[in-house]
N, C-alpha and C positions, 0 to 999 in steps of 0.2 A: 497486631491484634485481629484474630480471622474469625468471622461468622459465616455458618453455613446456612443456606436454604434453597430448596429447589425452585422457590418462587423468590428471588431476590428483591422483587419490586414491593414485596411486603416490608421489608426490612429498610427499603430505600425510603419508603415515606416517613416514618419516625426519624430516621438518621437526618434527613434533609431538613425536617422541623427544627432538630436541634441545632444543626449547623446554621440555620438562617437566624435564628432566636440568639444565639451564642457565638462566640469565637473560641474555637478549641484548638490548644496546641498538642499534638500528638508526637511523642517521641518515636514510637514505632509506626505510626499510621494505623488506620483502621482498613480490614478488607473484608468485605461480605462476599463469600465465595459460594458457589454453587453452580448454577447454570450462567451466572453472571457475577462480577463483583465491582465494589467501589473501593478505590484506594485514595484514601484522604491522607495527605502529607503536611507537615508544617508550613504555613505560610504559602502553600500551594493551592488552595481552594478545594474543589470537588472535581474528581476525574471519574468518568464511567467508561468502562470497557467490559468485554464479555469474554469468558474461557470457560472450560469444562472441569476445573478443579474438583476433585470429591473429597470434602472435609467432613470430618465425624460431624453429624448434626445433633449430637446428644448434648454438646456445649452449647449450643444456640441459645436456648431459653435463659441458662445461666449468665452468659456474656452478656446478653443485652440488659439485664437487671443490673450488672455490675458496671455497665457503660458510664453512667454519670460519675461513678466514684474513682474511675482511673484518669480522669480528664483535668488538666491544668487552666487555670483561668487567666486570661490577662487583666493586667490590676489598673490600667489606664481610667479616667473618668468616664470616657464614652461608654463603657461596660459595666460600671458599677450598678447602674440600674437593672441591667440584664441579670446581674449575679443575684441581686436582692431577689428579684421575681422568681428566678430559678428554685429560691431556697423557699418559696412560698407556693401559691395557687397555680402558678405556670408549670413548676416543676411536678405537682401532683398531676396536673392534666397530661404533662407529657408521659409520667410513668404509666398513667392508665393508657394511652394511646399504645404505647409500646407493648404493655401486658395484653391489651386487644389483639395486637398484630401477632403476639406469640402464640395467644391461644389458636388464632385463624391458621396459623403457620402449621401448628401441630395436627389441627383438625385436617388440614390439605394432606399433611403427610401421612397422617393414619389412613386416609381415604386412598392414597397412592398405594400403602401396602395392601390393603384389602383389595385393590383393583389388581395389584401386581400378582396376587394369588387367586385370581378368580378365573374359572373357566367358562368362556363364552361359547353357547352351543347356537349356532344360527337354526332358524326355523322352530325354535321352542318357544312355548309361551313363557316359561320361567326357565332361561338359558343360564343364568348366573348362580354359580356354586363355587365356593371357596374352601379352603381347607380349614376355615374357622366354623364352617356350617356343622350343625349338630347331626352329623351321620349316626346311623345304627349299624353296627356290625353284628350278625348272628353266626356262631359257630359252634363247633362239637365234633364229636367222632360221627362220622357218616351213620345213619339209621339210629339216631338219637332223638329225633323229634325236631330237627332244625327245619323241615320242611312244613311240618305242622304248625309251628308257632310263627313262621314267617306268613303262611297262609292267613292265620287268624290277624295278624298286623296288617296286611294286605287288605282284609275287610274293612279296616279302618279309613274314613274318607280323608284323613290327613296324612295317610303312611302309603309308601309306595316301596316295596322289595322286589318283586319279580323273582325269575329264575336263577340259578345258578350261574355266575359268567364263567367259571371255571379258569379264567386268565388271571384273575387277581392273585389267587394263591400261588399260581405259577410265577409270576413276576416277583412276588414276595420271596419265594422259593429260591430264584436265581439271585437274589440278592443274598440270601443266607448262604448260598454256594460261594459267592463271591468272598464273604467275609471270613469263611472258613479257609480258603486258599490263601495264604499270606502272600505268596509269589504273585498271584492274579491280582490280589488288592493293592499291591506295591506298583504293579503295573499301570493300574487304573489311575492310582496318584500321580505317578510320574506323567501321565497323559493329561493331567490336570482335572481328571475325572473324580473329584472329591466327594466325601460325604455329603456336603451341601447340594453339590450337582444331581447327584444320585437320588437324594431325597425329593428334591424338586421334581425330578423327572418322574419318579415313581408315584409321587402324590397327585401330579397332574393326570398322569395315566390311569390311577384309580378313579379321581374324579370323573374324568370322561367317560369311564366304562359304566360307573355307577348313574350317571345323569343321562347318558345317551342310550341305554339298552331298555329303556321303558318311559311310561309317560312322568311329566313332571308332577311333582307332589310337595306338599309343605314340608314333610320330613322323608328323606331318602333312606333306604336301607339297603345292606348288602348281605345276601346269604350263600356264603361260600364255607363250608364245614371247617376246612382247613386253615382258614385265614386266623383261627384263633390262636394257631402255634405262633403268629407273629403279632399277637394283641399288643405287646409292650411297645414295638416299633410303631404299629398303627395308631397307637395313642399318641405318640411323639409327633407323627405326622399330621394327625387331625386331632388338636388339642381340646375342642369340644365334643368330640365322638363319645358314644357309649356302647357299651358290648353286652350281648346277651350269651351266656355259656350254656348251652343246653347240655344236660346230663342224665343219663338212663343207665339202670342197672347193665353193667357190662356183659353179663351172661344172655340177657334179652337183646343187646346190640350185636353180639358175635353170632347168635342164632339167625337174627335177621340178614346178616351180611352173608353168611353162608347158604341159607334157604333160598335167598333171592339172588344169589349169584352176583352181589355186588362187588365189582374189581376196584380194589384198593392196593395201590403199589406197597409191596412189603407184605401183605396178608396173604398166606397160603389158604385158601379156601378149602383144601383138603386135611388140614391139620387144626381142629378146633382149639387145641392147648395152644399152639403157636399164635392164632387169631386173638385168644384171650390176652397172651403176653402182648402182643402189640396193642390191642386197646387199653391196657394197663399203661404202657409206655406214653401212648398218645396223649391220653385223658390226664395223666400226670403232669405232662407239658402245658397243656391248656389250662389245666386248672392252677397251676403255678403263676402261669401268665395273667390269668384272671386276678390273683392275689396279689400279685406285683402292682397291678393298675389301682386296685382299691376298690373298695365298696361303693364308693360314689359313682365310680365308671364302669364298673363290672358285675354284672347280676348273674348268679347261679340258678338256673330253672330247671327243676327236676322234671322230666317227662311225666313221670307216674303221677305226680302231684298235679300238672296241667291237665291231665286226662281225669283224674277223679274230682277235681275241684276247678273247672275251668273258669268260673267267674272270679273266683278268689284269687287264683293266680295270675288272671289277665289283669285284674285291678291293679295288683301289686307290680306287674311289669310296666303297664301304662304310667304308673304314678312315678316310677323309676325313672322312665323316660321323659316325662315331664308332659305326657299327652292327655288330653281330656278323654274322659270315659266314652265309648260309644258301645251299645247294645249289639251292633253288627258283628263286633269281634266273636261273638258267641255263636254267630250262625255263618260262618265262613263257607259252609257246604252250598248255601244258598245262592252265592255269588261266584261260584267257579264257572269260568267262560264268559263272565260278565266284567265285573271289577277286578277279577283275581284271575290272572293267566298262569297257566302250568307248562311246564315242558314235556313233551311227549318222550323224552329220553331220561327223564329221572325217575328212578324207580320207586319213589314214596307217591308218585301222581296219582295211582289207581287207589291209594288209601286215604289221602287227603280230602277227596272228593266227598268222602262220607262224613257224617256228623261225629263229634267226638265219642268214641265208645271204647269198651273195655277189652275187646278180642285180643289185642296185640300184648297186653300186659304180661301174661303168663305162658304164652306159647312155646316158652324156650324150656319149660320145666319137663323133666325127662328125656331131653335130647342129649345130654352129655353123658359119656361113658362114666362108671364108677370110680375108676382111677382119678379123673378129672374133678369131679364132685368132692372126692376126699380131699384133694390137694388144693381147691379153690381158693383158699385163705393166702397159698404162698404163691398161687400162679398169679393172681390178680389182687394183690394188696389194697389197690385203690378202691376196692369194693368197700371195705371196711372204712377207709378213709372218708369216703362220700356217703357214709351212713347206711350203706346195705348190709345185711347179714349173710356172709358168704356161706354160710352153713344151712341156710333155710331153703328147703325145696317144699312146696312154694313158699316164697316170702311173704310177709304181710305189708302191703303198701299202704293200706288205709281203706275205709269205706267211701264208696262214690256218692257223689251228689245225685238226688232223685232223677234230675234230667238226662244225666249219663246213663242211668239204668234205663230209662225210657228209650234213649237213642238206640241203646245196644238191643233191647228187644224188638224195636221197630225195623233195626237193621236185619235182624235174624228172620223176620217175618216177610221181608221184602228182598231177601239176598239175592234172586234171581234178576230182579230189576237192577240193583246197584252193580252187580256183576256186569250187565250188558252195559250200564253206564260208564263205569270204568273202562271197558273194552272200547268203548267209542270215543272216550278222551285219548287213549293211547293210540288206537287206531281209527282214524277219522272215517275210514271206509266202511266200518262196521256200522249197523243201524243202532240208533240210540233212543232211549226212552224219552218221550217229548217232555215230560214233566218229573220233577223229583217225586219219587214214591214216598217220600217222607215229608214232603211239604205241610207246613204246619200254619 
């Protein structure tokens, strides 16, 4: 009989008590295996030695409970009293001791599992982050509002997202390439680089990047738009993570990509039709990934509704993430450069420094050729799938909240100041306004 424990001393104690109070005959002996084992043979007493055998620990709990039922008792008079006691109070006490030992064993084993999946970051106040941490992943097609939602979440005192890492979607893409190439995948397996090895390596890499590229926080999140194409895999790697899929009218997204010259692999910035088709393919993949994960772990957030009704949408988002409400998320523009850091190379930086406003909602109207407008339902069928009217020019997204109207009016009245501030963020050498012109 074999019992496993990485801490065999926990099993030695209750087993020794049994051996002291009674005299057992074992036909096959008892072996407690792990970092060490005990081998008990008939009429041979108790012998201790140590080895490194690795036996399935799942059977430990069950076998210990069955231990008393598989033993034979000596029937001479000397042990009759022992046998009687074991049927009564003593047996109950021993069972309690064994059960307590098993509970302690499982607790220590669980601690070891968590410790084994924990990233230790030296020099940080909160350096322990495991694959079971409640991470937040923000994704979507670029120019869909991913930077806006991450800036809003960054304004929350319990959350830290930070800038795009760019390396996380690349390592995920590398794995996808390996999986598609059966010859390469077989080579990896032959070399002992199994799914488990790769998964452990990728999850550790992602944890190190997320934890290491910014300040510690109660809830950490990652905003790399194209990670959403691997959402199902990420959900497997990080079982307690949640996902936000940012969705925006594809016509507005493509117009923004082209007008701001955002370089995306596969997108031809000189061909609006091709860009719309690429958008359709990308958002379809992400949307299907989100649906596969399920509503409990992936939330679709519409950019237009976030702009029109920021408080309503943010309350919904924070409730989904299990994060308490904070009014600070409604004023992310006041925290830029303080609690919120922005990348000088991200194309959205000069926009998210402004309060939520209506300017970007319908800029795309009138920018596409008539042939594309007429064929829009067939060029980008995901528009209708996501609830947009492909034939509406301009579309009706809804009525904005009063605060959004106020923000937009004040933005227009102080446009020069905001442009100087935006330039100062992107180009630190440029003079900046000392105070926000929209401070309220």
